[in-house]
CHARMM internal coordinates of N, CA and C (Angstrom, degrees):
IC EDIT
DIST 1 N 1 CA 1.4599
DIST 1 CA 1 C 1.5295
ANGL 1 N 1 CA 1 C 109.18
DIST 1 C 2 N 1.2881
ANGL 1 CA 1 C 2 N 116.15
DIHE 1 N 1 CA 1 C 2 N 128.50
DIST 2 N 2 CA 1.4555
ANGL 1 C 2 N 2 CA 120.54
DIHE 1 CA 1 C 2 N 2 CA -177.99
DIST 2 CA 2 C 1.5188
ANGL 2 N 2 CA 2 C 112.88
DIHE 1 C 2 N 2 CA 2 C -96.99
DIST 2 C 3 N 1.2995
ANGL 2 CA 2 C 3 N 116.84
DIHE 2 N 2 CA 2 C 3 N -12.03
DIST 3 N 3 CA 1.4561
ANGL 2 C 3 N 3 CA 120.48
DIHE 2 CA 2 C 3 N 3 CA -176.98
DIST 3 CA 3 C 1.5286
ANGL 3 N 3 CA 3 C 110.24
DIHE 2 C 3 N 3 CA 3 C -72.06
DIST 3 C 4 N 1.3190
ANGL 3 CA 3 C 4 N 115.90
DIHE 3 N 3 CA 3 C 4 N 137.18
DIST 4 N 4 CA 1.4526
ANGL 3 C 4 N 4 CA 121.16
DIHE 3 CA 3 C 4 N 4 CA 178.06
DIST 4 CA 4 C 1.5218
ANGL 4 N 4 CA 4 C 109.02
DIHE 3 C 4 N 4 CA 4 C -78.21
DIST 4 C 5 N 1.3078
ANGL 4 CA 4 C 5 N 116.64
DIHE 4 N 4 CA 4 C 5 N 129.18
DIST 5 N 5 CA 1.4679
ANGL 4 C 5 N 5 CA 123.53
DIHE 4 CA 4 C 5 N 5 CA 178.36
DIST 5 CA 5 C 1.5350
ANGL 5 N 5 CA 5 C 112.03
DIHE 4 C 5 N 5 CA 5 C 50.16
DIST 5 C 6 N 1.3258
ANGL 5 CA 5 C 6 N 118.39
DIHE 5 N 5 CA 5 C 6 N 60.67
DIST 6 N 6 CA 1.4685
ANGL 5 C 6 N 6 CA 120.67
DIHE 5 CA 5 C 6 N 6 CA -176.34
DIST 6 CA 6 C 1.5242
ANGL 6 N 6 CA 6 C 112.82
DIHE 5 C 6 N 6 CA 6 C -62.70
DIST 6 C 7 N 1.3184
ANGL 6 CA 6 C 7 N 116.83
DIHE 6 N 6 CA 6 C 7 N -33.34
DIST 7 N 7 CA 1.4579
ANGL 6 C 7 N 7 CA 118.94
DIHE 6 CA 6 C 7 N 7 CA -179.02
DIST 7 CA 7 C 1.5250
ANGL 7 N 7 CA 7 C 111.60
DIHE 6 C 7 N 7 CA 7 C -69.75
DIST 7 C 8 N 1.3048
ANGL 7 CA 7 C 8 N 116.56
DIHE 7 N 7 CA 7 C 8 N -34.92
DIST 8 N 8 CA 1.4669
ANGL 7 C 8 N 8 CA 120.03
DIHE 7 CA 7 C 8 N 8 CA 178.43
DIST 8 CA 8 C 1.5269
ANGL 8 N 8 CA 8 C 110.42
DIHE 7 C 8 N 8 CA 8 C -65.61
DIST 8 C 9 N 1.3255
ANGL 8 CA 8 C 9 N 116.10
DIHE 8 N 8 CA 8 C 9 N -43.02
DIST 9 N 9 CA 1.4654
ANGL 8 C 9 N 9 CA 120.14
DIHE 8 CA 8 C 9 N 9 CA 179.02
DIST 9 CA 9 C 1.5248
ANGL 9 N 9 CA 9 C 109.99
DIHE 8 C 9 N 9 CA 9 C -62.55
DIST 9 C 10 N 1.3408
ANGL 9 CA 9 C 10 N 116.65
DIHE 9 N 9 CA 9 C 10 N -42.11
DIST 10 N 10 CA 1.4704
ANGL 9 C 10 N 10 CA 120.80
DIHE 9 CA 9 C 10 N 10 CA 178.27
DIST 10 CA 10 C 1.5241
ANGL 10 N 10 CA 10 C 110.18
DIHE 9 C 10 N 10 CA 10 C -62.07
DIST 10 C 11 N 1.3360
ANGL 10 CA 10 C 11 N 116.96
DIHE 10 N 10 CA 10 C 11 N -44.59
DIST 11 N 11 CA 1.4612
ANGL 10 C 11 N 11 CA 120.94
DIHE 10 CA 10 C 11 N 11 CA -178.59
DIST 11 CA 11 C 1.5234
ANGL 11 N 11 CA 11 C 111.13
DIHE 10 C 11 N 11 CA 11 C -64.14
DIST 11 C 12 N 1.3106
ANGL 11 CA 11 C 12 N 117.41
DIHE 11 N 11 CA 11 C 12 N -39.92
DIST 12 N 12 CA 1.4651
ANGL 11 C 12 N 12 CA 120.36
DIHE 11 CA 11 C 12 N 12 CA 179.19
DIST 12 CA 12 C 1.5240
ANGL 12 N 12 CA 12 C 110.96
DIHE 11 C 12 N 12 CA 12 C -65.46
DIST 12 C 13 N 1.3362
ANGL 12 CA 12 C 13 N 117.84
DIHE 12 N 12 CA 12 C 13 N -40.74
DIST 13 N 13 CA 1.4708
ANGL 12 C 13 N 13 CA 120.58
DIHE 12 CA 12 C 13 N 13 CA 176.99
DIST 13 CA 13 C 1.5254
ANGL 13 N 13 CA 13 C 110.77
DIHE 12 C 13 N 13 CA 13 C -64.85
DIST 13 C 14 N 1.3261
ANGL 13 CA 13 C 14 N 116.35
DIHE 13 N 13 CA 13 C 14 N -38.83
DIST 14 N 14 CA 1.4621
ANGL 13 C 14 N 14 CA 120.59
DIHE 13 CA 13 C 14 N 14 CA 179.18
DIST 14 CA 14 C 1.5247
ANGL 14 N 14 CA 14 C 110.56
DIHE 13 C 14 N 14 CA 14 C -64.53
DIST 14 C 15 N 1.3158
ANGL 14 CA 14 C 15 N 117.93
DIHE 14 N 14 CA 14 C 15 N -42.55
DIST 15 N 15 CA 1.4623
ANGL 14 C 15 N 15 CA 121.27
DIHE 14 CA 14 C 15 N 15 CA 178.02
DIST 15 CA 15 C 1.5275
ANGL 15 N 15 CA 15 C 111.24
DIHE 14 C 15 N 15 CA 15 C -64.85
DIST 15 C 16 N 1.3178
ANGL 15 CA 15 C 16 N 117.50
DIHE 15 N 15 CA 15 C 16 N -38.27
DIST 16 N 16 CA 1.4635
ANGL 15 C 16 N 16 CA 120.65
DIHE 15 CA 15 C 16 N 16 CA 177.36
DIST 16 CA 16 C 1.5226
ANGL 16 N 16 CA 16 C 110.67
DIHE 15 C 16 N 16 CA 16 C -63.94
DIST 16 C 17 N 1.3250
ANGL 16 CA 16 C 17 N 116.95
DIHE 16 N 16 CA 16 C 17 N -42.81
DIST 17 N 17 CA 1.4669
ANGL 16 C 17 N 17 CA 120.30
DIHE 16 CA 16 C 17 N 17 CA 178.37
DIST 17 CA 17 C 1.5195
ANGL 17 N 17 CA 17 C 111.13
DIHE 16 C 17 N 17 CA 17 C -64.41
DIST 17 C 18 N 1.3204
ANGL 17 CA 17 C 18 N 117.03
DIHE 17 N 17 CA 17 C 18 N -40.03
DIST 18 N 18 CA 1.4611
ANGL 17 C 18 N 18 CA 120.81
DIHE 17 CA 17 C 18 N 18 CA 179.19
DIST 18 CA 18 C 1.5233
ANGL 18 N 18 CA 18 C 110.30
DIHE 17 C 18 N 18 CA 18 C -62.14
DIST 18 C 19 N 1.3234
ANGL 18 CA 18 C 19 N 116.67
DIHE 18 N 18 CA 18 C 19 N -39.22
DIST 19 N 19 CA 1.4628
ANGL 18 C 19 N 19 CA 120.38
DIHE 18 CA 18 C 19 N 19 CA 179.50
DIST 19 CA 19 C 1.5257
ANGL 19 N 19 CA 19 C 111.12
DIHE 18 C 19 N 19 CA 19 C -67.85
DIST 19 C 20 N 1.3228
ANGL 19 CA 19 C 20 N 117.01
DIHE 19 N 19 CA 19 C 20 N -40.45
DIST 20 N 20 CA 1.4629
ANGL 19 C 20 N 20 CA 121.56
DIHE 19 CA 19 C 20 N 20 CA -178.00
DIST 20 CA 20 C 1.5229
ANGL 20 N 20 CA 20 C 111.60
DIHE 19 C 20 N 20 CA 20 C -70.97
DIST 20 C 21 N 1.3227
ANGL 20 CA 20 C 21 N 116.40
DIHE 20 N 20 CA 20 C 21 N -48.50
DIST 21 N 21 CA 1.4593
ANGL 20 C 21 N 21 CA 120.45
DIHE 20 CA 20 C 21 N 21 CA -173.90
DIST 21 CA 21 C 1.5199
ANGL 21 N 21 CA 21 C 113.31
DIHE 20 C 21 N 21 CA 21 C -87.50
DIST 21 C 22 N 1.3072
ANGL 21 CA 21 C 22 N 117.39
DIHE 21 N 21 CA 21 C 22 N -17.89
DIST 22 N 22 CA 1.4556
ANGL 21 C 22 N 22 CA 121.26
DIHE 21 CA 21 C 22 N 22 CA -179.75
DIST 22 CA 22 C 1.5172
ANGL 22 N 22 CA 22 C 111.85
DIHE 21 C 22 N 22 CA 22 C 86.74
DIST 22 C 23 N 1.2991
ANGL 22 CA 22 C 23 N 114.80
DIHE 22 N 22 CA 22 C 23 N 136.52
DIST 23 N 23 CA 1.4589
ANGL 22 C 23 N 23 CA 121.97
DIHE 22 CA 22 C 23 N 23 CA 179.56
DIST 23 CA 23 C 1.5163
ANGL 23 N 23 CA 23 C 107.02
DIHE 22 C 23 N 23 CA 23 C -134.13
DIST 23 C 24 N 1.3198
ANGL 23 CA 23 C 24 N 116.77
DIHE 23 N 23 CA 23 C 24 N 135.28
DIST 24 N 24 CA 1.4593
ANGL 23 C 24 N 24 CA 121.05
DIHE 23 CA 23 C 24 N 24 CA 179.96
DIST 24 CA 24 C 1.5275
ANGL 24 N 24 CA 24 C 110.08
DIHE 23 C 24 N 24 CA 24 C -72.20
DIST 24 C 25 N 1.3154
ANGL 24 CA 24 C 25 N 116.20
DIHE 24 N 24 CA 24 C 25 N 144.95
DIST 25 N 25 CA 1.4560
ANGL 24 C 25 N 25 CA 121.05
DIHE 24 CA 24 C 25 N 25 CA 174.58
DIST 25 CA 25 C 1.5169
ANGL 25 N 25 CA 25 C 110.36
DIHE 24 C 25 N 25 CA 25 C -67.55
DIST 25 C 26 N 1.3117
ANGL 25 CA 25 C 26 N 116.84
DIHE 25 N 25 CA 25 C 26 N 160.87
DIST 26 N 26 CA 1.4593
ANGL 25 C 26 N 26 CA 121.55
DIHE 25 CA 25 C 26 N 26 CA -178.08
DIST 26 CA 26 C 1.5227
ANGL 26 N 26 CA 26 C 112.29
DIHE 25 C 26 N 26 CA 26 C -59.81
DIST 26 C 27 N 1.3216
ANGL 26 CA 26 C 27 N 117.32
DIHE 26 N 26 CA 26 C 27 N -33.88
DIST 27 N 27 CA 1.4663
ANGL 26 C 27 N 27 CA 120.12
DIHE 26 CA 26 C 27 N 27 CA -175.42
DIST 27 CA 27 C 1.5343
ANGL 27 N 27 CA 27 C 112.81
DIHE 26 C 27 N 27 CA 27 C -86.11
DIST 27 C 28 N 1.3218
ANGL 27 CA 27 C 28 N 117.73
DIHE 27 N 27 CA 27 C 28 N 2.67
DIST 28 N 28 CA 1.4625
ANGL 27 C 28 N 28 CA 121.67
DIHE 27 CA 27 C 28 N 28 CA 178.17
DIST 28 CA 28 C 1.5277
ANGL 28 N 28 CA 28 C 108.86
DIHE 27 C 28 N 28 CA 28 C -96.15
DIST 28 C 29 N 1.3225
ANGL 28 CA 28 C 29 N 115.82
DIHE 28 N 28 CA 28 C 29 N 125.94
DIST 29 N 29 CA 1.4539
ANGL 28 C 29 N 29 CA 120.55
DIHE 28 CA 28 C 29 N 29 CA -178.85
DIST 29 CA 29 C 1.5170
ANGL 29 N 29 CA 29 C 112.29
DIHE 28 C 29 N 29 CA 29 C -97.97
DIST 29 C 30 N 1.3203
ANGL 29 CA 29 C 30 N 114.88
DIHE 29 N 29 CA 29 C 30 N 177.64
DIST 30 N 30 CA 1.4610
ANGL 29 C 30 N 30 CA 121.68
DIHE 29 CA 29 C 30 N 30 CA -177.89
DIST 30 CA 30 C 1.5227
ANGL 30 N 30 CA 30 C 111.42
DIHE 29 C 30 N 30 CA 30 C -62.51
DIST 30 C 31 N 1.3340
ANGL 30 CA 30 C 31 N 116.91
DIHE 30 N 30 CA 30 C 31 N -38.83
DIST 31 N 31 CA 1.4659
ANGL 30 C 31 N 31 CA 121.28
DIHE 30 CA 30 C 31 N 31 CA -179.00
DIST 31 CA 31 C 1.5275
ANGL 31 N 31 CA 31 C 110.09
DIHE 30 C 31 N 31 CA 31 C -63.99
DIST 31 C 32 N 1.3165
ANGL 31 CA 31 C 32 N 117.31
DIHE 31 N 31 CA 31 C 32 N -41.64
DIST 32 N 32 CA 1.4700
ANGL 31 C 32 N 32 CA 120.63
DIHE 31 CA 31 C 32 N 32 CA 178.66
DIST 32 CA 32 C 1.5300
ANGL 32 N 32 CA 32 C 111.16
DIHE 31 C 32 N 32 CA 32 C -64.66
DIST 32 C 33 N 1.3260
ANGL 32 CA 32 C 33 N 116.53
DIHE 32 N 32 CA 32 C 33 N -37.58
DIST 33 N 33 CA 1.4653
ANGL 32 C 33 N 33 CA 119.29
DIHE 32 CA 32 C 33 N 33 CA 177.85
DIST 33 CA 33 C 1.5243
ANGL 33 N 33 CA 33 C 111.20
DIHE 32 C 33 N 33 CA 33 C -64.38
DIST 33 C 34 N 1.3315
ANGL 33 CA 33 C 34 N 116.15
DIHE 33 N 33 CA 33 C 34 N -42.76
DIST 34 N 34 CA 1.4646
ANGL 33 C 34 N 34 CA 119.55
DIHE 33 CA 33 C 34 N 34 CA 178.28
DIST 34 CA 34 C 1.5266
ANGL 34 N 34 CA 34 C 111.03
DIHE 33 C 34 N 34 CA 34 C -65.43
DIST 34 C 35 N 1.3183
ANGL 34 CA 34 C 35 N 116.95
DIHE 34 N 34 CA 34 C 35 N -42.47
DIST 35 N 35 CA 1.4608
ANGL 34 C 35 N 35 CA 121.31
DIHE 34 CA 34 C 35 N 35 CA -179.27
DIST 35 CA 35 C 1.5296
ANGL 35 N 35 CA 35 C 110.96
DIHE 34 C 35 N 35 CA 35 C -64.12
DIST 35 C 36 N 1.3121
ANGL 35 CA 35 C 36 N 117.67
DIHE 35 N 35 CA 35 C 36 N -33.93
DIST 36 N 36 CA 1.4645
ANGL 35 C 36 N 36 CA 120.87
DIHE 35 CA 35 C 36 N 36 CA -179.63
DIST 36 CA 36 C 1.5238
ANGL 36 N 36 CA 36 C 111.30
DIHE 35 C 36 N 36 CA 36 C -65.95
DIST 36 C 37 N 1.3223
ANGL 36 CA 36 C 37 N 118.00
DIHE 36 N 36 CA 36 C 37 N -25.41
DIST 37 N 37 CA 1.4549
ANGL 36 C 37 N 37 CA 121.49
DIHE 36 CA 36 C 37 N 37 CA -179.73
DIST 37 CA 37 C 1.5146
ANGL 37 N 37 CA 37 C 114.22
DIHE 36 C 37 N 37 CA 37 C -85.24
DIST 37 C 38 N 1.3304
ANGL 37 CA 37 C 38 N 117.29
DIHE 37 N 37 CA 37 C 38 N -7.37
DIST 38 N 38 CA 1.4636
ANGL 37 C 38 N 38 CA 120.66
DIHE 37 CA 37 C 38 N 38 CA -179.46
DIST 38 CA 38 C 1.5208
ANGL 38 N 38 CA 38 C 110.70
DIHE 37 C 38 N 38 CA 38 C -82.70
DIST 38 C 39 N 1.3310
ANGL 38 CA 38 C 39 N 117.63
DIHE 38 N 38 CA 38 C 39 N 144.91
DIST 39 N 39 CA 1.4706
ANGL 38 C 39 N 39 CA 119.55
DIHE 38 CA 38 C 39 N 39 CA 176.28
DIST 39 CA 39 C 1.5267
ANGL 39 N 39 CA 39 C 110.15
DIHE 38 C 39 N 39 CA 39 C -68.11
DIST 39 C 40 N 1.2992
ANGL 39 CA 39 C 40 N 115.45
DIHE 39 N 39 CA 39 C 40 N 149.90
DIST 40 N 40 CA 1.4836
ANGL 39 C 40 N 40 CA 120.43
DIHE 39 CA 39 C 40 N 40 CA -179.64
DIST 40 CA 40 C 1.4930
ANGL 40 N 40 CA 40 C 112.88
DIHE 39 C 40 N 40 CA 40 C -75.34
END
COOR INIT
IC SEED 1 N 1 CA 1 C
IC BUILD
């Protein structure tokens, strides 16, 4: 591999994707995710 710090570049892209697409916090469960999608 010729790329400098390939893992860092991968990690930065992964963090950017997480910010764009959204990632649930550790304390949020599946039920809360489903409930958030329901209309009020």
